[in-house]
C-alpha positions as CSV (number, residue, x, y, z in Angstrom):
1,M,0.0,0.0,0.0
2,K,2.9,2.3,0.6
3,K,3.8,1.9,-3.0
4,K,0.4,3.1,-4.1
5,C,0.5,6.1,-1.8
6,I,3.9,7.1,-3.0
7,L,2.8,6.7,-6.6
8,A,-0.3,8.9,-6.0
9,L,1.8,11.6,-4.3
10,I,4.2,11.6,-7.3
11,L,1.4,11.9,-9.8
12,G,-0.3,14.6,-7.8
13,A,2.9,16.6,-7.6
14,A,3.4,16.2,-11.3
15,F,-0.1,17.6,-12.0
16,M,0.5,20.5,-9.6
17,A,3.8,21.3,-11.1
18,Q,2.2,21.9,-14.5
19,G,-0.3,24.5,-13.2
20,C,-3.2,25.5,-15.4
21,G,-1.4,24.8,-18.7
22,F,-0.3,28.5,-19.2
23,T,3.2,28.9,-20.6
24,E,4.4,32.4,-20.9
25,G,5.2,33.6,-24.4
26,T,3.2,31.3,-26.7
27,D,-0.2,31.5,-25.1
28,A,0.1,35.1,-23.8
29,V,-1.7,37.0,-26.6
30,V,-3.1,40.4,-25.8
31,T,-5.5,42.1,-28.3
32,V,-5.6,45.9,-28.3
33,V,-8.9,47.4,-29.6
34,D,-8.8,51.0,-30.8
35,A,-12.0,52.7,-29.7
36,T,-13.6,55.4,-31.7
37,P,-14.3,58.5,-29.6
38,T,-17.8,59.8,-29.3
39,P,-18.3,62.7,-31.7
40,E,-19.0,66.1,-30.2
41,P,-22.5,67.5,-31.0
42,T,-22.6,70.4,-33.5
43,K,-24.5,73.6,-32.9
44,A,-27.8,73.9,-34.7
45,P,-27.9,76.4,-37.5
46,K,-29.7,79.7,-36.9
47,A,-33.2,79.8,-38.4
48,T,-33.8,82.2,-41.2
49,A,-37.1,83.5,-42.5
50,T,-38.5,81.9,-45.6
51,P,-39.4,84.5,-48.2
52,E,-43.0,84.5,-49.5
53,P,-43.3,84.2,-53.3
54,T,-44.9,87.1,-55.0
55,A,-48.0,86.6,-57.2
56,E,-45.9,87.0,-60.4
57,A,-43.4,84.4,-59.2
58,A,-46.2,82.0,-58.3
59,A,-47.8,82.4,-61.8
60,D,-44.4,81.9,-63.5
61,S,-43.8,78.8,-61.4
62,A,-47.3,77.4,-62.2
63,A,-46.7,78.1,-65.9
64,A,-43.3,76.4,-65.8
65,D,-44.8,73.4,-64.0
66,S,-47.7,73.0,-66.5
67,A,-45.3,73.4,-69.4
68,A,-42.9,70.8,-68.1
69,A,-45.5,68.3,-66.8
70,T,-44.3,64.9,-67.6
71,E,-45.4,61.4,-66.8
72,Q,-44.2,57.9,-67.7
73,T,-45.6,55.0,-69.7
74,P,-45.9,51.5,-68.1
75,S,-42.5,50.7,-69.5
76,G,-40.9,53.9,-68.2
77,I,-40.9,56.1,-71.4
78,T,-41.2,59.8,-70.6
79,V,-44.5,61.4,-71.7
80,E,-45.0,65.2,-72.1
81,V,-48.6,65.9,-71.0
82,K,-50.6,67.6,-73.8
83,D,-54.2,68.0,-74.8
84,E,-54.5,67.9,-78.6
85,T,-56.5,66.3,-81.3
86,Y,-54.6,64.0,-83.7
87,Y,-55.9,62.3,-86.9
88,A,-55.0,58.9,-88.2
89,V,-53.1,59.5,-91.5
90,E,-53.6,55.8,-92.4
91,G,-54.9,52.8,-90.4
92,V,-53.1,52.8,-87.0
93,N,-53.0,50.2,-84.2
94,L,-53.6,51.3,-80.7
95,R,-51.5,49.5,-78.1
96,T,-51.2,49.2,-74.3
97,D,-47.7,50.8,-74.3
98,A,-45.6,53.0,-76.5
99,S,-44.0,50.1,-78.4
100,A,-44.8,47.9,-81.4
101,D,-44.3,44.9,-79.2
102,A,-47.0,46.0,-76.7
103,D,-50.4,44.3,-76.7
104,F,-52.9,45.3,-79.4
105,V,-56.0,47.2,-78.2
106,A,-57.9,48.4,-81.3
107,G,-57.4,49.6,-84.9
108,V,-58.3,53.1,-86.0
109,L,-59.2,53.9,-89.6
110,S,-57.6,56.7,-91.7
111,G,-59.1,60.1,-90.9
112,E,-60.5,59.2,-87.5
113,S,-59.7,61.7,-84.7
114,L,-57.8,60.7,-81.6
115,K,-57.8,62.7,-78.3
116,C,-54.1,63.0,-77.5
117,T,-53.2,63.2,-73.8
118,G,-49.5,63.2,-74.2
119,V,-46.5,62.9,-76.5
120,C,-43.9,60.2,-75.7
121,A,-40.1,60.7,-75.9
122,N,-39.9,57.9,-78.5
123,G,-42.3,59.6,-80.9
124,W,-45.5,57.7,-79.9
125,I,-48.6,59.6,-78.7
126,R,-50.8,58.7,-75.7
127,V,-54.5,58.8,-76.5
128,D,-57.7,58.4,-74.6
129,Y,-59.7,55.8,-76.7
130,N,-63.2,55.0,-75.3
131,G,-62.0,55.8,-71.8
132,Q,-58.9,53.6,-72.1
133,T,-55.3,54.9,-72.2
134,C,-53.7,53.7,-75.4
135,Y,-50.6,54.5,-77.5
136,A,-50.3,55.1,-81.2
137,S,-47.1,55.4,-83.3
138,G,-46.4,59.1,-84.3
139,D,-45.6,57.9,-87.8
140,Y,-49.3,57.2,-88.6
141,V,-50.9,60.3,-87.0
142,S,-51.0,64.1,-87.7
143,T,-52.3,67.2,-86.0
144,T,-53.7,68.4,-89.3
145,P,-57.1,66.9,-90.3
146,P,-57.3,65.0,-93.6
147,V,-58.9,66.8,-96.5
148,G,-62.2,64.8,-96.3
149,A,-62.5,65.6,-92.6
150,A,-62.0,69.3,-93.2
151,T,-64.9,69.5,-95.6
152,A,-67.1,67.4,-93.4
153,D,-66.5,69.7,-90.4
154,T,-67.4,72.9,-92.3
155,G,-70.7,71.3,-93.6
156,A,-73.4,73.6,-95.1
157,A,-71.2,76.6,-95.6
158,D,-69.0,74.7,-98.1
159,T,-72.0,73.0,-99.8
160,G,-73.4,76.3,-101.3
161,T,-69.9,77.4,-102.5
162,T,-69.2,74.0,-104.1
163,E,-72.6,73.9,-105.9
164,E,-72.0,77.4,-107.3
165,A,-68.5,76.5,-108.5
166,A,-69.9,73.3,-110.2
167,Q,-72.5,75.3,-112.2
């Protein structure tokens, strides 16, 4: 039994001699963290009075806003808002967007008037057709009415002149 006690004492002394396993130099790593200082608050700027626009400046601003009013088509093409009447120069297809690849909505015959609500940057026009927003290629429309539409609009006044000229 003495041998066992001596062996236990030797083993215990060996474990105590090692300590916690820390050896200076290899395991002794210290990480230094640089801290960012808290910024100092800045002073608030002094309040200045906002000038009130004059009636002329307000009218000029409103005119500039209405002249430069723009919107976009579903595909993102810029549309300058206008209110004009265009006429189909020849048969024209109305589409859901300002592109020949867009879905077909309706066909318009030559001479038919179209209520234009805007002109697209790519040359197409936006029209209101039976309450639906459609787009027509600018190559097939014109702001001047066709010859047949001009005589139909003037009606009775031209009829008398034409009959006298024919006699």
